[in-house]
All heavy atoms as an XYZ file, in Angstrom:
716
protein
N      17.695    -12.785     -5.125
C      16.676    -13.802     -4.963
C      17.300    -15.000     -4.246
O      18.011    -15.796     -4.826
C      16.116    -14.188     -6.327
C      15.079    -15.274     -6.276
S      14.641    -15.801     -7.953
C      12.921    -15.597     -7.899
N      17.053    -15.069     -2.971
C      17.633    -16.106     -2.128
C      17.320    -17.512     -2.643
O      18.186    -18.371     -2.673
C      17.066    -15.907     -0.721
C      17.830    -16.527      0.372
C      17.273    -15.971      1.685
C      17.524    -16.874      2.832
N      16.931    -16.417      4.066
N      16.079    -17.755     -3.048
C      15.686    -19.064     -3.563
C      16.442    -19.431     -4.828
O      16.824    -20.575     -5.035
N      16.658    -18.442     -5.704
C      17.378    -18.693     -6.944
C      18.821    -19.071     -6.697
O      19.374    -19.948     -7.364
N      19.457    -18.421     -5.731
C      20.834    -18.756     -5.372
C      20.885    -20.172     -4.819
O      21.747    -20.971     -5.188
C      21.395    -17.738     -4.348
C      22.735    -18.199     -3.805
C      21.498    -16.366     -4.970
N      19.937    -20.508     -3.953
C      19.893    -21.862     -3.401
C      19.715    -22.900     -4.507
O      20.376    -23.922     -4.532
C      18.760    -21.984     -2.380
C      18.680    -23.351     -1.759
C      19.521    -23.690     -0.709
C      17.799    -24.311     -2.232
C      19.479    -24.945     -0.139
C      17.749    -25.573     -1.671
C      18.584    -25.880     -0.626
O      18.544    -27.131     -0.070
N      18.832    -22.599     -5.465
C      18.596    -23.522     -6.568
C      19.874    -23.742     -7.360
O      20.212    -24.858     -7.729
C      17.500    -23.001     -7.500
C      17.186    -24.003     -8.622
C      16.655    -23.351     -9.867
N      17.517    -22.399    -10.489
C      18.549    -22.703    -11.307
N      18.871    -23.936    -11.558
N      19.257    -21.747    -11.859
N      20.622    -22.668     -7.622
C      21.870    -22.802     -8.384
C      22.882    -23.652     -7.623
O      23.597    -24.460     -8.208
C      22.457    -21.429     -8.697
C      21.641    -20.670     -9.724
S      22.376    -19.120    -10.305
C      22.831    -18.293     -8.804
N      22.933    -23.480     -6.324
C      23.894    -24.243     -5.520
C      23.540    -25.713     -5.429
O      24.411    -26.562     -5.306
C      24.001    -23.646     -4.110
C      24.614    -22.252     -4.031
C      24.529    -21.721     -2.609
C      26.060    -22.261     -4.505
N      22.261    -26.039     -5.499
C      21.819    -27.424     -5.338
C      21.442    -28.082     -6.660
O      21.156    -29.269     -6.696
C      20.598    -27.498     -4.409
O      19.530    -26.759     -4.988
C      20.931    -26.976     -3.019
N      21.389    -27.316     -7.748
C      20.980    -27.829     -9.057
C      19.543    -28.372     -9.026
O      19.201    -29.294     -9.741
C      21.954    -28.891     -9.570
C      21.857    -29.060    -11.066
O      21.510    -28.134    -11.782
N      22.148    -30.256    -11.545
N      18.708    -27.780     -8.185
C      17.308    -28.179     -8.051
C      16.493    -27.486     -9.137
O      16.492    -26.268     -9.234
C      16.800    -27.774     -6.661
C      15.407    -28.254     -6.376
O      14.570    -28.295     -7.295
O      15.134    -28.581     -5.216
N      15.794    -28.242     -9.950
C      15.016    -27.691    -11.072
C      13.562    -27.385    -10.714
O      12.821    -26.869    -11.541
C      15.033    -28.677    -12.255
C      16.415    -28.994    -12.756
C      17.002    -27.844    -13.502
C      18.306    -28.254    -14.148
N      19.273    -27.209    -14.233
N      13.130    -27.714     -9.497
C      11.718    -27.538     -9.166
C      11.303    -26.068     -9.161
O      10.171    -25.748     -9.533
C      11.353    -28.200     -7.818
O      12.189    -27.656     -6.786
C      11.529    -29.708     -7.880
N      12.196    -25.154     -8.760
C      11.861    -23.727     -8.791
C      11.659    -23.269    -10.232
O      10.662    -22.617    -10.553
C      12.955    -22.895     -8.119
C      12.740    -21.378     -8.163
C      11.447    -20.974     -7.482
C      13.928    -20.663     -7.540
N      12.577    -23.628    -11.097
C      12.463    -23.266    -12.510
C      11.180    -23.830    -13.118
O      10.474    -23.136    -13.854
C      13.678    -23.805    -13.266
C      13.752    -23.384    -14.710
C      15.020    -23.874    -15.385
O      15.989    -24.215    -14.692
O      15.019    -23.920    -16.618
N      10.842    -25.068    -12.790
C       9.621    -25.690    -13.306
C       8.376    -24.938    -12.839
O       7.447    -24.713    -13.618
C       9.542    -27.158    -12.892
C      10.624    -28.004    -13.526
O      11.231    -27.617    -14.521
N      10.882    -29.151    -12.941
N       8.348    -24.554    -11.572
C       7.191    -23.811    -11.045
C       7.071    -22.441    -11.704
O       5.968    -22.008    -12.051
C       7.316    -23.653     -9.532
S       7.009    -25.164     -8.610
N       8.188    -21.754    -11.892
C       8.150    -20.443    -12.543
C       7.654    -20.561    -13.980
O       6.892    -19.708    -14.452
C       9.531    -19.788    -12.498
C       9.996    -19.337    -11.111
C      11.448    -18.887    -11.157
C       9.098    -18.243    -10.558
N       8.051    -21.616    -14.666
C       7.567    -21.841    -16.033
C       6.057    -22.083    -16.046
O       5.352    -21.593    -16.925
C       8.303    -23.009    -16.688
C       9.717    -22.693    -17.101
C       9.812    -21.546    -18.103
O       8.982    -21.484    -19.042
O      10.701    -20.693    -17.932
N       5.560    -22.840    -15.067
C       4.106    -23.061    -14.972
C       3.373    -21.750    -14.749
O       2.332    -21.485    -15.377
C       3.789    -24.037    -13.840
C       4.087    -25.478    -14.192
C       3.779    -26.438    -13.075
N       2.431    -26.280    -12.540
C       2.095    -26.612    -11.296
N       2.981    -27.121    -10.473
N       0.853    -26.456    -10.877
N       3.902    -20.895    -13.867
C       3.258    -19.612    -13.606
C       3.300    -18.713    -14.845
O       2.346    -17.972    -15.103
C       3.908    -18.915    -12.407
C       3.647    -19.566    -11.050
C       4.450    -18.875     -9.960
C       2.167    -19.587    -10.702
N       4.365    -18.780    -15.624
C       4.437    -18.005    -16.875
C       3.326    -18.426    -17.828
O       2.766    -17.596    -18.553
C       5.789    -18.203    -17.556
C       6.911    -17.438    -16.920
C       8.201    -17.691    -17.702
C       9.398    -17.138    -16.985
N      10.655    -17.441    -17.710
N       2.989    -19.716    -17.822
C       1.898    -20.196    -18.680
C       0.563    -19.612    -18.238
O      -0.307    -19.353    -19.076
C       1.848    -21.729    -18.688
C       3.034    -22.376    -19.362
C       3.226    -21.881    -20.779
O       2.310    -21.888    -21.590
N       4.434    -21.430    -21.076
N       0.373    -19.410    -16.943
C      -0.858    -18.801    -16.453
C      -1.018    -17.399    -17.035
O      -2.130    -16.955    -17.311
C      -0.856    -18.709    -14.933
C      -0.914    -20.016    -14.209
C      -0.691    -21.264    -14.709
C      -1.183    -20.202    -12.828
N      -0.808    -22.203    -13.722
C      -1.108    -21.578    -12.550
C      -1.466    -19.324    -11.779
C      -1.325    -22.108    -11.281
C      -1.675    -19.848    -10.517
C      -1.611    -21.226    -10.280
N       0.099    -16.677    -17.202
C       0.044    -15.322    -17.742
C      -0.470    -15.299    -19.177
O      -1.006    -14.292    -19.625
C       1.438    -14.676    -17.709
C       1.942    -14.379    -16.310
C       3.306    -13.735    -16.314
O       4.157    -14.105    -17.158
O       3.519    -12.846    -15.476
N      -0.303    -16.398    -19.887
C      -0.659    -16.465    -21.303
C      -2.070    -16.983    -21.559
O      -2.411    -17.319    -22.686
C       0.355    -17.355    -22.037
C       1.759    -16.804    -21.980
C       2.744    -17.752    -22.615
C       4.160    -17.228    -22.445
N       5.147    -18.174    -22.959
N      -2.908    -17.035    -20.548
C      -4.286    -17.481    -20.703
C      -5.003    -16.582    -21.707
O      -5.152    -15.378    -21.471
C      -4.990    -17.452    -19.343
C      -6.412    -17.920    -19.408
O      -7.041    -17.961    -20.458
N      -6.952    -18.280    -18.250
N      -5.417    -17.142    -22.828
C      -6.061    -16.352    -23.884
C      -7.355    -15.696    -23.417
O      -7.716    -14.620    -23.882
C      -6.345    -17.239    -25.099
C      -5.101    -17.700    -25.813
C      -5.435    -18.596    -26.992
O      -6.611    -18.694    -27.385
O      -4.492    -19.207    -27.525
N      -8.078    -16.352    -22.512
C      -9.359    -15.823    -22.044
C      -9.199    -14.682    -21.052
O     -10.065    -13.816    -20.945
C     -10.191    -16.934    -21.405
C     -10.543    -18.008    -22.406
O     -10.845    -17.719    -23.555
N     -10.467    -19.257    -21.979
N      -8.098    -14.691    -20.300
C      -7.882    -13.634    -19.299
C      -6.394    -13.532    -18.980
O      -5.928    -14.053    -17.968
C      -8.683    -13.942    -18.036
C      -8.672    -12.802    -17.041
C     -10.066    -12.297    -16.758
N     -10.015    -11.034    -16.077
C     -10.517    -10.802    -14.891
N     -11.131    -11.752    -14.242
N     -10.420     -9.618    -14.355
N      -5.622    -12.871    -19.855
C      -4.194    -12.735    -19.591
C      -3.959    -11.945    -18.311
O      -4.763    -11.083    -17.936
C      -3.657    -11.994    -20.808
C      -4.836    -11.399    -21.482
C      -6.030    -12.192    -21.074
N      -2.868    -12.245    -17.648
C      -2.544    -11.575    -16.394
C      -1.029    -11.472    -16.260
O      -0.282    -11.965    -17.087
C      -3.120    -12.345    -15.210
S      -2.334    -13.950    -14.944
N      -0.619    -10.820    -15.202
C       0.786    -10.783    -14.832
C       0.898    -11.422    -13.450
O       0.097    -11.138    -12.563
C       1.284     -9.336    -14.790
C       2.757     -9.223    -14.488
C       3.232     -7.790    -14.608
O       3.353     -7.299    -15.738
O       3.459     -7.173    -13.545
N       1.878    -12.319    -13.294
C       2.103    -12.945    -11.988
C       3.067    -12.078    -11.199
O       4.168    -11.779    -11.673
C       2.677    -14.373    -12.138
C       1.720    -15.277    -12.920
C       3.012    -14.970    -10.771
C       0.411    -15.584    -12.223
N       2.650    -11.655    -10.022
C       3.517    -10.887     -9.125
C       4.059    -11.817     -8.056
O       3.291    -12.561     -7.429
C       2.727     -9.766     -8.452
C       2.215     -8.722     -9.398
C       1.421     -7.632     -8.690
O       1.178     -7.734     -7.467
O       1.024     -6.672     -9.375
N       5.362    -11.795     -7.853
C       5.999    -12.550     -6.775
C       6.357    -11.589     -5.658
O       6.737    -10.442     -5.915
C       7.282    -13.233     -7.264
C       7.133    -14.353     -8.263
C       8.521    -14.848     -8.686
C       6.331    -15.501     -7.695
N       6.233    -12.038     -4.428
C       6.595    -11.202     -3.293
C       7.112    -12.063     -2.151
O       7.031    -13.285     -2.175
C       5.418    -10.322     -2.849
C       4.108    -11.058     -2.673
C       3.799    -11.684     -1.472
C       3.186    -11.125     -3.717
C       2.600    -12.361     -1.315
C       1.989    -11.794     -3.561
C       1.704    -12.407     -2.357
O       0.530    -13.077     -2.208
N       7.651    -11.406     -1.145
C       8.265    -12.044      0.011
C       7.275    -12.954      0.746
O       6.103    -12.615      0.888
C       8.781    -10.965      0.965
C       9.266    -11.491      2.284
C      10.548    -12.014      2.415
C       8.444    -11.474      3.401
C      10.992    -12.507      3.628
C       8.883    -11.959      4.623
C      10.155    -12.485      4.729
O      10.587    -12.979      5.934
N       7.763    -14.086      1.195
C       7.008    -14.971      2.077
C       7.879    -15.246      3.294
O       9.110    -15.302      3.176
C       6.680    -16.292      1.363
C       5.747    -17.157      2.180
O       4.529    -17.008      2.027
O       6.248    -17.979      2.982
N       7.285    -15.419      4.446
C       8.056    -15.618      5.679
C       8.797    -16.963      5.724
O       9.775    -17.101      6.430
C       7.144    -15.492      6.901
C       6.171    -16.617      7.012
N       4.991    -16.631      6.303
C       6.222    -17.783      7.703
C       4.353    -17.760      6.577
N       5.066    -18.469      7.410
N       8.339    -17.949      4.964
C       8.982    -19.267      4.967
C      10.302    -19.186      4.179
O      10.369    -18.533      3.140
C       8.061    -20.317      4.353
N      11.343    -19.847      4.663
C      12.648    -19.785      3.985
C      12.575    -20.219      2.527
O      11.950    -21.225      2.202
C      13.511    -20.760      4.787
C      12.855    -20.857      6.127
C      11.381    -20.675      5.863
N      13.209    -19.434      1.658
C      13.332    -19.692      0.217
C      11.987    -19.693     -0.521
O      11.906    -20.140     -1.651
C      14.053    -21.019     -0.048
C      15.366    -21.158      0.665
C      15.536    -22.108      1.659
C      16.437    -20.323      0.355
C      16.746    -22.230      2.317
C      17.644    -20.447      1.013
C      17.792    -21.395      2.001
O      18.996    -21.511      2.659
N      10.930    -19.219      0.107
C       9.583    -19.272     -0.469
C       9.109    -17.890     -0.890
O       9.654    -16.870     -0.468
C       8.596    -19.861      0.542
O       8.946    -21.189      0.846
N       8.067    -17.870     -1.729
C       7.504    -16.631     -2.257
C       5.984    -16.726     -2.248
O       5.424    -17.801     -2.380
C       7.948    -16.412     -3.713
C       9.427    -16.473     -3.894
C      10.037    -17.673     -4.210
C      10.206    -15.354     -3.725
C      11.418    -17.756     -4.369
C      11.588    -15.416     -3.875
C      12.190    -16.622     -4.201
N       5.346    -15.585     -2.138
C       3.924    -15.494     -2.384
C       3.737    -15.031     -3.821
O       4.658    -14.493     -4.439
N       2.558    -15.247     -4.380
C       2.275    -14.754     -5.725
C       0.804    -14.419     -5.860
O      -0.029    -14.888     -5.084
C       2.702    -15.764     -6.805
C       1.808    -16.971     -6.924
C       0.672    -16.940     -7.720
C       2.106    -18.139     -6.234
C      -0.157    -18.048     -7.828
C       1.294    -19.245     -6.340
C       0.156    -19.212     -7.129
N       0.502    -13.584     -6.849
C      -0.887    -13.322     -7.199
C      -0.967    -13.030     -8.690
O       0.004    -12.601     -9.306
C      -1.486    -12.182     -6.384
S      -0.900    -10.554     -6.816
N      -2.150    -13.307     -9.247
C      -2.450    -12.921    -10.627
C      -2.966    -11.488    -10.591
O      -3.866    -11.175     -9.823
C      -3.541    -13.810    -11.215
C      -3.159    -15.240    -11.440
C      -4.331    -16.046    -11.974
O      -5.476    -15.828    -11.507
O      -4.106    -16.877    -12.845
N      -2.388    -10.636    -11.416
C      -2.848     -9.247    -11.509
C      -3.312     -9.010    -12.942
O      -2.565     -9.218    -13.887
C      -1.722     -8.289    -11.159
C      -2.108     -6.846    -11.129
C      -2.878     -6.433     -9.920
N      -2.086     -6.650     -8.710
C      -2.592     -6.750     -7.504
N      -3.881     -6.659     -7.327
N      -1.833     -6.953     -6.466
N      -4.562     -8.598    -13.091
C      -5.150     -8.377    -14.403
C      -4.976     -6.927    -14.851
O      -4.806     -6.035    -14.009
C      -6.630     -8.755    -14.380
C      -6.832    -10.214    -14.080
C      -7.344    -10.637    -12.862
C      -6.457    -11.188    -15.003
C      -7.500    -11.980    -12.580
C      -6.610    -12.536    -14.725
C      -7.135    -12.924    -13.511
O      -7.275    -14.258    -13.235
N      -5.028     -6.682    -16.162
C      -4.846     -5.317    -16.674
C      -5.812     -4.301    -16.080
O      -5.481     -3.131    -15.945
C      -5.067     -5.462    -18.184
C      -4.707     -6.876    -18.490
C      -5.143     -7.657    -17.257
N      -7.007     -4.742    -15.686
C      -7.984     -3.815    -15.098
C      -7.722     -3.549    -13.612
O      -8.476     -2.856    -12.955
C      -9.410     -4.328    -15.305
C      -9.680     -5.659    -14.620
O      -8.813     -6.160    -13.863
O     -10.774     -6.219    -14.852
N      -6.648     -4.145    -13.073
C      -6.288     -3.918    -11.674
C      -6.814     -4.961    -10.713
O      -6.432     -4.984     -9.549
N      -7.721     -5.811    -11.172
C      -8.260     -6.859    -10.309
C      -7.212     -7.927    -10.018
O      -6.275     -8.127    -10.791
C      -9.493     -7.500    -10.940
C     -10.697     -6.599    -10.852
O     -10.888     -5.891     -9.876
N     -11.519     -6.615    -11.895
N      -7.417     -8.610     -8.914
C      -6.536     -9.696     -8.501
C      -7.236    -11.019     -8.727
O      -8.431    -11.150     -8.457
C      -6.182     -9.563     -6.997
O      -5.547     -8.303     -6.803
C      -5.268    -10.671     -6.537
N      -6.493    -11.998     -9.231
C      -7.021    -13.345     -9.430
C      -6.540    -14.263     -8.325
O      -6.608    -13.926     -7.144
N      -6.041    -15.404     -8.717
C      -5.565    -16.409     -7.753
C      -4.396    -15.855     -6.949
O      -3.492    -15.221     -7.492
C      -5.153    -17.694     -8.487
C      -6.371    -18.352     -9.122
C      -4.444    -18.666     -7.539
C      -6.038    -19.547     -9.995
N      -4.427    -16.099     -5.652
C      -3.343    -15.742     -4.750
C      -2.840    -17.039     -4.137
O      -3.637    -17.882     -3.719
C      -3.834    -14.783     -3.638
C      -2.727    -14.499     -2.641
C      -4.376    -13.503     -4.250
N      -1.532    -17.212     -4.108
C      -0.993    -18.456     -3.565
C       0.449    -18.319     -3.137
O       0.950    -17.216     -2.923
N       1.089    -19.462     -3.027
C       2.477    -19.489     -2.611
C       3.310    -20.379     -3.504
O       2.831    -21.392     -4.020
N       4.535    -19.979     -3.699
C       5.550    -20.781     -4.369
C       6.486    -21.178     -3.237
O       7.383    -20.441     -2.854
C       6.261    -19.944     -5.438
C       7.378    -20.566     -6.232
C       6.977    -21.908     -6.806
C       7.813    -19.625     -7.338
N       6.189    -22.335     -2.640
C       6.786    -22.704     -1.366
C       7.886    -23.745     -1.506
O       7.783    -24.672     -2.305
C       5.705    -23.246     -0.422
C       4.519    -22.319     -0.161
C       3.543    -22.978      0.796
C       4.974    -20.969      0.354
N       8.902    -23.549     -0.674
C      10.011    -24.493     -0.641
C       9.786    -25.479      0.500
O       9.557    -25.090      1.637
C      11.340    -23.767     -0.444
C      12.492    -24.715     -0.375
C      12.907    -25.391     -1.513
C      13.141    -24.968      0.818
C      13.955    -26.298     -1.466
C      14.192    -25.864      0.879
C      14.592    -26.519     -0.264
O      15.625    -27.415     -0.206
N       9.860    -26.749      0.157
C       9.737    -27.818      1.142
C      11.121    -28.427      1.332
O      11.630    -29.124      0.460
C       8.750    -28.890      0.656
C       7.383    -28.345      0.419
N       6.491    -28.117      1.446
C       6.773    -27.942     -0.715
C       5.374    -27.619      0.943
N       5.517    -27.497     -0.368
N      11.739    -28.100      2.445
C      13.095    -28.580      2.722
C      13.096    -29.600      3.833
O      12.077    -30.208      4.159
N      14.249    -29.761      4.425
C      14.393    -30.692      5.538
C      15.156    -29.964      6.644
O      16.363    -29.803      6.525
C      15.141    -31.943      5.098
C      15.158    -33.007      6.172
O      14.409    -32.918      7.130
N      16.010    -33.989      6.021
N      14.459    -29.470      7.669
C      13.031    -29.649      7.932
C      12.179    -28.736      7.041
O      12.655    -27.715      6.559
C      12.892    -29.252      9.395
C      13.972    -28.241      9.615
C      15.107    -28.679      8.720
N      10.938    -29.113      6.844
C      10.011    -28.326      6.036
C       9.449    -27.201      6.899
O       8.718    -27.447      7.849
C       8.887    -29.219      5.511
C       8.010    -28.527      4.493
O       8.009    -27.274      4.456
O       7.334    -29.226      3.727
N       9.806    -25.956      6.568
C       9.353    -24.793      7.325
C       8.321    -23.974      6.556
O       8.121    -22.800      6.826
C      10.554    -23.919      7.685
C      11.576    -24.652      8.552
C      12.781    -23.794      8.851
O      12.589    -22.710      9.444
O      13.891    -24.207      8.500
N       7.658    -24.609      5.584
C       6.693    -23.885      4.750
C       5.341    -23.705      5.437
O       4.545    -22.884      5.004
C       6.473    -24.637      3.436
O       5.813    -25.866      3.661
N       5.052    -24.464      6.473
C       3.766    -24.428      7.166
C       2.606    -24.784      6.239
O       1.476    -24.356      6.446
C       3.521    -23.081      7.852
C       4.557    -22.745      8.873
C       5.522    -21.792      8.603
C       4.591    -23.401     10.089
C       6.495    -21.482      9.535
C       5.564    -23.101     11.029
C       6.516    -22.143     10.749
N       2.891    -25.549      5.188
C       1.856    -25.988      4.258
C       1.607    -27.480      4.455
O       2.510    -28.228      4.819
C       2.290    -25.732      2.816
N       0.380    -27.884      4.219
C       0.020    -29.296      4.314
C       0.316    -29.956      2.976
O      -0.120    -29.473      1.933
C      -1.469    -29.468      4.675
C      -1.871    -30.925      4.648
C      -1.765    -28.837      6.023
N       1.087    -31.030      3.006
C       1.339    -31.824      1.806
C       1.038    -33.277      2.142
O       1.253    -33.723      3.270
C       2.783    -31.656      1.268
C       3.823    -31.960      2.340
C       2.985    -30.264      0.696
C       5.256    -31.915      1.840
N       0.514    -34.009      1.174
C       0.094    -35.387      1.420
C       1.271    -36.364      1.431
O       1.256    -37.350      2.146
C      -0.943    -35.823      0.382
C      -2.169    -34.917      0.343
S      -2.898    -34.591      1.958
C      -3.780    -36.084      2.222
N       2.287    -36.088      0.624
C       3.472    -36.933      0.579
C       4.698    -36.058      0.760
O       4.757    -34.955      0.219
C       3.566    -37.679     -0.754
C       2.455    -38.686     -0.953
C       2.605    -39.443     -2.268
O       3.748    -39.614     -2.729
O       1.572    -39.847     -2.812
N       5.669    -36.550      1.484
C       6.905    -35.803      1.713
C       7.538    -35.452      0.364
O       7.604    -36.272     -0.539
C       7.871    -36.640      2.537
C       9.050    -35.880      3.004
C       9.722    -36.648      4.160
N      10.940    -36.010      4.579
C      11.004    -34.922      5.325
N       9.894    -34.339      5.727
N      12.157    -34.397      5.681
N       7.983    -34.202      0.244
C       8.498    -33.686     -1.006
C       9.634    -32.731     -0.692
O       9.569    -31.971      0.264
C       7.360    -32.945     -1.741
C       7.782    -32.248     -2.983
C       8.023    -32.943     -4.148
C       7.955    -30.868     -2.993
C       8.416    -32.296     -5.298
C       8.349    -30.205     -4.134
C       8.574    -30.932     -5.298
N      10.686    -32.741     -1.490
C      11.817    -31.834     -1.321
C      11.913    -30.954     -2.567
O      12.105    -31.474     -3.657
C      13.119    -32.617     -1.115
C      14.268    -31.746     -0.776
N      14.587    -31.430      0.512
C      15.149    -31.089     -1.559
C      15.638    -30.629      0.518
N      16.004    -30.407     -0.741
N      11.741    -29.647     -2.420
C      11.817    -28.706     -3.532
C      10.677    -27.717     -3.457
O       9.985    -27.602     -2.446
N      10.491    -26.965     -4.552
C       9.452    -25.950     -4.616
C       8.178    -26.508     -5.207
O       8.223    -27.402     -6.064
C       9.912    -24.776     -5.476
C      10.852    -23.847     -4.776
C      10.520    -22.730     -4.060
C      12.264    -23.937     -4.730
N      11.638    -22.139     -3.586
C      12.740    -22.844     -3.975
C      13.204    -24.822     -5.256
C      14.092    -22.625     -3.737
C      14.544    -24.612     -5.015
C      14.979    -23.518     -4.270
N       7.045    -25.992     -4.756
C       5.755    -26.362     -5.342
C       4.809    -25.173     -5.235
O       4.972    -24.301     -4.396
C       5.165    -27.603     -4.670
O       4.882    -27.353     -3.321
N       3.811    -25.171     -6.118
C       2.808    -24.114     -6.149
C       1.643    -24.527     -5.250
O       1.136    -25.643     -5.354
C       2.317    -23.890     -7.590
C       3.472    -23.355     -8.440
C       1.130    -22.925     -7.619
C       3.148    -23.259     -9.924
N       1.220    -23.605     -4.386
C       0.084    -23.828     -3.499
C      -0.920    -22.699     -3.729
O      -0.554    -21.545     -3.760
C       0.517    -23.825     -2.030
C       1.402    -24.974     -1.666
N       0.928    -26.086     -1.024
C       2.723    -25.183     -1.884
C       1.933    -26.939     -0.834
N       3.030    -26.403     -1.353
N      -2.193    -23.075     -3.891
C      -3.251    -22.066     -4.063
C      -4.334    -22.283     -3.038
O      -4.391    -23.280     -2.378
C      -3.873    -22.139     -5.475
O      -4.382    -23.450     -5.691
C      -2.859    -21.787     -6.538
């Protein structure tokens, strides 16, 4: 996991914080799901989706890294360095 190695080298906690938030989504009492992470073309970034037990897909988004320069191709209102969830 390229992003995880980068996080360890920089001591950046934003990736860990985002992963913890996504784990909470899995525990939704009304509709539990599993979060799938997959490759994203942006450096150190990942795509994700909610996958339900019946096979349906829920929210699809990105766990994107905003670096310097920011190569995430995502619109952000304020300059930010680290990972963030985009839906």
